[in-house]
C-alpha positions in Angstrom: 63.3 -75.9 -29.4 61.5 -72.7 -30.3 60.6 -72.2 -33.9 60.2 -68.7 -35.3 56.6 -68.3 -36.6 56.5 -65.8 -39.4 52.7 -65.9 -39.8 50.3 -66.6 -36.9 47.5 -67.6 -39.3 49.7 -70.2 -41.1 51.1 -71.5 -37.8 47.8 -72.1 -36.2 46.7 -74.1 -39.2 49.3 -76.7 -38.5 48.1 -77.2 -35.0 44.6 -77.4 -36.3 45.5 -80.1 -38.8 47.2 -82.2 -36.1 44.2 -81.8 -33.9 41.8 -83.0 -36.6 43.9 -86.2 -37.3 44.0 -86.9 -33.5 47.7 -87.7 -33.6 48.8 -85.0 -31.1 47.2 -84.3 -27.7 49.5 -81.3 -27.5 48.0 -79.9 -30.7 44.5 -80.4 -29.4 45.3 -78.6 -26.1 46.8 -75.7 -28.1 43.7 -75.4 -30.4 41.5 -75.4 -27.3 43.6 -72.6 -25.8 43.6 -70.6 -29.0 39.8 -70.8 -29.4 39.3 -68.1 -26.9 41.5 -65.8 -28.9 39.6 -66.6 -32.1 36.3 -65.5 -30.3 38.0 -62.2 -29.5 39.0 -61.8 -33.2 35.4 -62.5 -34.3 34.1 -59.9 -31.8 36.5 -57.3 -33.1 35.3 -58.0 -36.6 31.7 -57.6 -35.5 32.4 -54.4 -33.5 34.1 -52.8 -36.6 31.1 -53.8 -38.7 28.8 -52.1 -36.1 30.9 -49.0 -36.1 30.8 -48.8 -39.9 27.0 -49.1 -39.8 26.7 -46.5 -37.1 28.9 -44.1 -39.0 26.6 -44.5 -42.0 23.5 -43.9 -39.8 25.1 -40.8 -38.3 25.8 -39.3 -41.7 22.2 -40.0 -42.7 21.0 -38.4 -39.5 23.1 -35.3 -40.0 21.8 -35.0 -43.6 18.2 -35.6 -42.6 18.3 -33.0 -39.8 20.2 -30.4 -41.8 17.1 -28.6 -42.8 15.7 -28.6 -39.3 19.0 -27.3 -37.9 19.1 -24.5 -40.4 15.5 -23.6 -39.6 16.1 -23.6 -35.9 19.3 -21.5 -36.4 17.2 -19.0 -38.5 14.6 -18.6 -35.7 17.3 -18.2 -33.0 18.9 -15.5 -35.1 15.7 -13.6 -35.5 15.2 -13.6 -31.7 18.8 -12.8 -30.7 19.3 -10.0 -33.3 16.5 -8.0 -31.7 18.5 -7.7 -28.5 22.1 -7.9 -29.8 22.1 -5.9 -33.0 24.5 -7.2 -35.6 25.1 -10.5 -33.9 24.4 -13.9 -35.3 24.1 -17.4 -33.9 25.6 -20.4 -35.7 25.4 -24.1 -35.0 28.6 -25.9 -35.8 28.5 -29.7 -36.2 31.5 -31.9 -36.4 32.3 -32.7 -40.1 32.8 -36.4 -39.4 30.6 -38.8 -37.5 31.9 -39.9 -34.1 33.6 -43.3 -33.8 34.6 -43.0 -30.1 31.6 -44.9 -28.8 28.4 -46.7 -29.9 26.3 -43.6 -30.3 23.5 -43.3 -32.9 23.8 -39.5 -33.0 27.1 -37.7 -33.5 28.9 -35.6 -30.9 30.7 -32.4 -31.5 27.9 -29.9 -32.2 28.0 -26.5 -30.5 26.3 -23.1 -30.7 28.5 -20.1 -31.4 27.7 -16.4 -31.3 29.4 -13.2 -32.5 29.3 -10.2 -34.8 28.1 -11.0 -38.3 31.3 -11.6 -40.3 33.5 -11.4 -37.2 34.8 -13.7 -34.6 32.5 -16.4 -33.4 32.8 -18.0 -29.9 30.9 -20.6 -28.0 28.3 -19.7 -25.5 30.5 -20.5 -22.5 32.6 -17.5 -23.6 29.7 -15.1 -23.8 28.4 -12.8 -21.1 25.5 -13.5 -18.8 23.1 -11.4 -20.8 23.9 -13.2 -24.1 23.6 -16.7 -22.4 20.3 -15.8 -20.8 19.0 -14.4 -24.1 20.0 -17.6 -25.8 18.1 -19.6 -23.1 14.9 -17.7 -23.8 15.4 -17.9 -27.5 15.7 -21.7 -27.2 12.6 -21.9 -24.9 10.7 -19.9 -27.5 11.8 -22.2 -30.2 10.7 -25.1 -28.0 7.3 -23.5 -27.3 6.7 -22.8 -31.0 7.6 -26.4 -32.0 6.1 -28.2 -29.1 2.8 -30.1 -29.6 0.3 -30.9 -26.9 1.3 -34.2 -25.4 0.5 -36.5 -22.5 4.0 -36.7 -21.3 4.6 -34.5 -18.3 7.2 -31.7 -18.6 8.2 -29.5 -15.7 10.2 -26.3 -16.2 11.7 -24.6 -13.1 13.4 -21.2 -13.4 14.8 -19.0 -10.7 14.8 -15.2 -11.2 14.4 -15.3 -15.0 14.7 -11.5 -15.2 18.4 -11.5 -14.3 20.8 -10.1 -16.9 18.0 -9.6 -19.5 17.4 -6.5 -21.7 13.9 -5.0 -21.1 12.7 -6.3 -24.5 13.9 -9.7 -23.6 12.1 -9.7 -20.3 8.8 -9.0 -22.0 9.4 -11.8 -24.5 10.5 -14.2 -21.8 7.3 -13.6 -19.9 5.2 -14.3 -23.0 7.2 -17.5 -23.7 6.7 -18.8 -20.2 2.9 -18.3 -20.3 2.5 -19.7 -23.8 4.6 -22.8 -22.9 2.6 -23.3 -19.7 -0.7 -23.2 -21.7 0.3 -26.3 -23.7 -0.9 -29.6 -22.5 1.7 -31.6 -20.6 3.7 -28.5 -19.4 4.0 -27.1 -15.9 6.1 -23.9 -15.5 7.2 -22.7 -12.0 9.0 -19.4 -11.7 10.5 -17.6 -8.7 10.9 -13.9 -9.4 11.4 -10.4 -7.8 10.0 -8.8 -10.9 6.3 -7.8 -11.3 6.7 -8.0 -15.0 6.3 -11.8 -14.8 2.8 -11.5 -13.3 0.2 -11.3 -16.1 -3.2 -11.1 -14.4 -5.0 -11.4 -17.7 -3.8 -15.0 -18.3 -5.9 -17.9 -17.1 -2.9 -20.0 -16.1 -1.6 -17.5 -13.5 -1.3 -18.7 -9.9 0.7 -16.5 -7.5 2.3 -17.8 -4.3 4.1 -15.3 -2.1 6.9 -16.7 0.0 8.0 -14.4 2.9 9.9 -14.5 6.1 7.7 -13.7 9.1 8.7 -11.8 12.2 9.8 -14.9 14.1 11.9 -16.1 11.2 9.5 -18.6 9.8 9.2 -18.9 6.0 5.6 -19.1 4.9 4.1 -19.5 1.4 0.8 -18.0 0.8 -1.3 -18.5 -2.3 -2.4 -15.0 -3.2 -4.1 -15.5 -6.5 -5.8 -18.2 -8.6 -7.8 -17.2 -11.6 -10.7 -19.5 -10.8 -11.3 -17.9 -7.4 -11.0 -14.4 -8.7 -14.0 -15.0 -11.0 -12.9 -12.4 -13.5 -15.4 -11.6 -16.3 -14.3 -11.3 -20.0 -14.4 -7.5 -19.5 -12.1 -7.8 -16.4 -9.6 -9.9 -18.4 -9.7 -7.4 -21.3 -9.1 -4.5 -18.8 -6.2 -6.3 -17.1 -4.6 -7.2 -20.4 -4.6 -3.6 -21.6 -3.3 -2.5 -18.2 -0.5 -5.1 -18.3 0.5 -3.8 -21.7 0.5 -0.2 -20.6 2.0 -0.8 -17.1 3.9 -4.1 -16.8 4.8 -3.2 -13.2 1.2 -3.1 -12.0 1.7 -6.5 -10.3 4.1 -5.1 -7.7 1.5 -5.3 -5.0 1.9 -9.1 -4.9 5.3 -8.6 -3.3 3.9 -7.3 0.0 3.1 -4.0 1.7 0.0 -1.9 2.0 -2.0 -1.1 -1.1 -3.8 2.0 -2.3 -5.7 1.7 -5.6 -6.1 5.0 -7.5 -7.8 5.8 -10.8 -5.1 7.7 -12.6 -1.6 9.1 -13.0 -2.4 12.5 -11.3 -3.2 10.8 -8.0 -0.3 8.5 -8.3 2.2 11.3 -9.0 0.9 13.4 -6.1 1.1 10.5 -3.6 4.6 9.5 -4.9 5.8 12.9 -4.0 4.6 12.5 -0.5 6.0 9.0 -0.2 9.5 10.1 -1.5 9.7 12.7 1.2 8.5 10.4 4.1 10.3 7.1 4.3 7.7 5.8 6.8 5.6 5.1 3.8 8.2 2.9 2.1 5.9 -0.2 2.3 3.0 1.5 0.5 2.1 0.4 -3.0 0.1 2.9 -5.0 -1.4 1.1 -7.9 -2.6 3.0 -10.9 -5.7 1.5 -12.5 -5.1 3.9 -15.4 -8.9 4.0 -16.0 -12.0 3.8 -13.8 -13.3 0.6 -15.4 -10.1 -1.3 -14.3 -10.6 -0.5 -10.6 -13.3 -3.2 -10.1 -11.1 -5.7 -11.9 -8.1 -5.0 -9.7 -10.3 -5.0 -6.6 -11.4 -8.6 -7.3 -7.8 -9.6 -7.3 -6.9 -7.6 -4.1 -9.9 -9.2 -2.4 -8.2 -12.5 -2.5 -5.3 -11.2 -0.3 -7.5 -10.9 2.7 -5.7 -7.7 3.7 -7.0 -4.2 4.0 -6.6 -1.7 1.2 -8.1 1.6 0.0 -9.6 2.8 -3.3 -9.6 6.4 -4.5 -11.6 7.2 -7.6 -13.5 10.1 -9.2 -17.2 10.6 -8.5 -17.9 11.9 -12.0 -21.4 13.2 -12.9 -24.5 11.0 -13.5 -25.0 12.5 -17.0 -22.8 14.0 -19.7 -23.4 15.7 -23.0 -22.8 14.2 -26.4 -22.4 16.5 -29.5 -23.7 15.5 -32.9 -20.8 16.0 -35.3 -23.1 16.8 -38.2 -25.6 19.1 -36.5 -23.6 20.4 -33.6 -26.6 19.7 -31.3 -25.8 18.5 -27.8 -27.8 15.7 -26.2 -27.7 14.7 -22.5 -26.8 11.0 -22.0 -26.0 8.7 -19.1 -22.4 9.1 -18.2 -20.6 5.7 -18.5 -18.1 6.8 -15.8 -21.0 7.2 -13.4 -22.3 3.7 -14.2 -18.8 2.4 -13.3 -19.3 3.5 -9.7 -21.9 0.7 -9.4 -19.4 -1.9 -10.7 -16.8 -0.7 -8.2 -19.3 -1.0 -5.3 -20.3 -4.5 -6.4 -16.7 -5.6 -6.4 -16.1 -4.6 -2.8 -19.5 -4.9 -1.1 -18.5 -7.8 1.1 -15.2 -6.1 2.0 -17.0 -2.9 3.0 -19.1 -5.0 5.4 -16.0 -6.6 6.8 -14.3 -3.2 7.0 -11.2 -4.3 5.1 -11.7 -1.7 2.3 -12.0 2.0 2.5 -13.8 3.3 -0.6 -13.2 7.0 -1.2 -14.4 9.2 -4.1 -13.1 12.6 -5.0 -15.7 15.2 -5.5 -16.3 15.1 -9.3 -12.6 14.3 -10.0 -9.3 14.5 -8.1 -8.1 17.7 -9.8 -11.3 19.6 -9.2 -11.5 18.4 -5.6 -7.9 19.2 -4.4 -6.6 21.8 -6.9 -8.4 25.2 -7.1 -7.2 25.9 -10.6 -7.6 23.7 -13.6 -4.4 21.7 -14.2 -3.1 22.3 -17.7 -0.6 20.5 -19.9 0.7 17.3 -18.4 -1.6 16.9 -15.4 0.6 14.6 -13.3 3.6 16.9 -13.7 1.4 20.0 -13.1 0.0 18.4 -9.9 3.5 17.8 -8.5 4.7 21.3 -9.3 1.5 22.7 -7.7 2.1 20.8 -4.5 5.7 21.8 -4.4 4.7 25.5 -4.6 1.6 25.4 -2.3 2.3 24.0 1.1 -1.3 24.3 2.3 -2.5 22.2 -0.7 0.2 19.7 -0.1 -0.9 19.4 3.5 -4.4 18.6 2.4 -3.3 16.0 -0.1 -1.0 14.5 2.6 -4.0 14.2 4.9 -5.9 12.4 2.2 -3.0 10.0 1.6 -2.6 9.2 5.3 -6.4 8.6 5.6 -6.1 6.1 2.8 -3.3 4.4 4.6 -5.0 4.5 8.0 -8.7 3.8 7.7 -9.4 5.4 11.1 -7.9 8.8 10.1 -10.2 11.6 9.1 -10.6 12.4 5.4 -10.1 16.0 4.3 -12.7 18.1 2.5 -13.0 17.3 -1.2 -13.8 13.6 -1.0 -16.2 11.2 0.7 -16.1 7.7 2.0 -19.1 5.9 0.6 -21.0 2.6 0.5 -24.2 3.5 -1.4 -24.8 5.3 -4.7 -27.2 7.7 -2.9 -24.2 9.1 -1.0 -22.4 9.9 -4.3 -25.5 11.5 -5.7 -25.8 13.7 -2.7 -22.1 14.7 -3.0 -22.6 15.7 -6.7 -25.6 17.7 -5.8 -23.6 19.9 -3.5 -21.3 20.8 -6.4 -24.0 21.9 -8.7 
């Protein structure tokens, strides 16, 4: 017969008592069969005990990291608010610790973003710009909190400039360079933006990947700081240039290069290039100062390709006026001394005939514009060329001669390789 068992715990006790006395083999067999179930019960009790302990640990972990989370959230808000005005970032953690699995740290946390006091949504619901900005904000937070370590970390980013506000692009560039300067970090970036090339940083290595005529893809190392042998003055010049013109590094992306001293030459040549599409692969690089020409030349020399330099001759001496007495004193012109620095930077290239070094008589405006340019010189130069076809023809000849080293230079400039040649040119001016 089958007897109704109201309580499993009481029923199994009867089997156990019969098993102990040894009077019933059936009771013994039953106890042996039930022992496997008792082990499961013991395991369940232990599992529940572990879950309770983990919940306690999770709650302690959340409380312990609360300050760090708030500090990180504050930093993220400071960064994001500069790009998305009036927006805030908030980290939301699940109120209760997780009991779905044996995890020491709780699940359920997420970053949200939205207008301050308005609707907040998670990052997956944000636009590409917001998500990219959050990425860079997080990397900056990582950079600021990371310590030098022996563990190797590699960060690979493809086209980091995508969907970013101009301010965010500049910040992103600095974050990458600063992170790569820390021990244990290697940062590799593929980009179409010259903004991400900072020639003043010691940890800059540039590899250009291009498809050749036969379809082969070739990677060429164009620049390493240790081979450029930049002096402290060179680095200072390049740092200032990079701040003033973050697009100066565009010559790394291919094409023929003309290095000019200032904005007036650049503007005049841009007018010519815009009207003749055969010059679309020419990069006119503004040194924005004579002293920076030698620094940029040292970098261009690593390319192994031909390029041209156009700079002002200037005069060997200049006059300095004493502010108190009003008396003028003749001194050595620093701009003239810079001619020697430029020559030293390209001497080997002049011998190899890979550089055409050209100097305007005194300065570009005096050599190619009969009248003194007033006001905004670059704009005035363009307007002058647009209104004077003969002058425009002369400047076009100069530009073509800088592109093609075999072409004849127009009057008003000289190709030189010794300082004596410059001195002779200046003497003809008087």
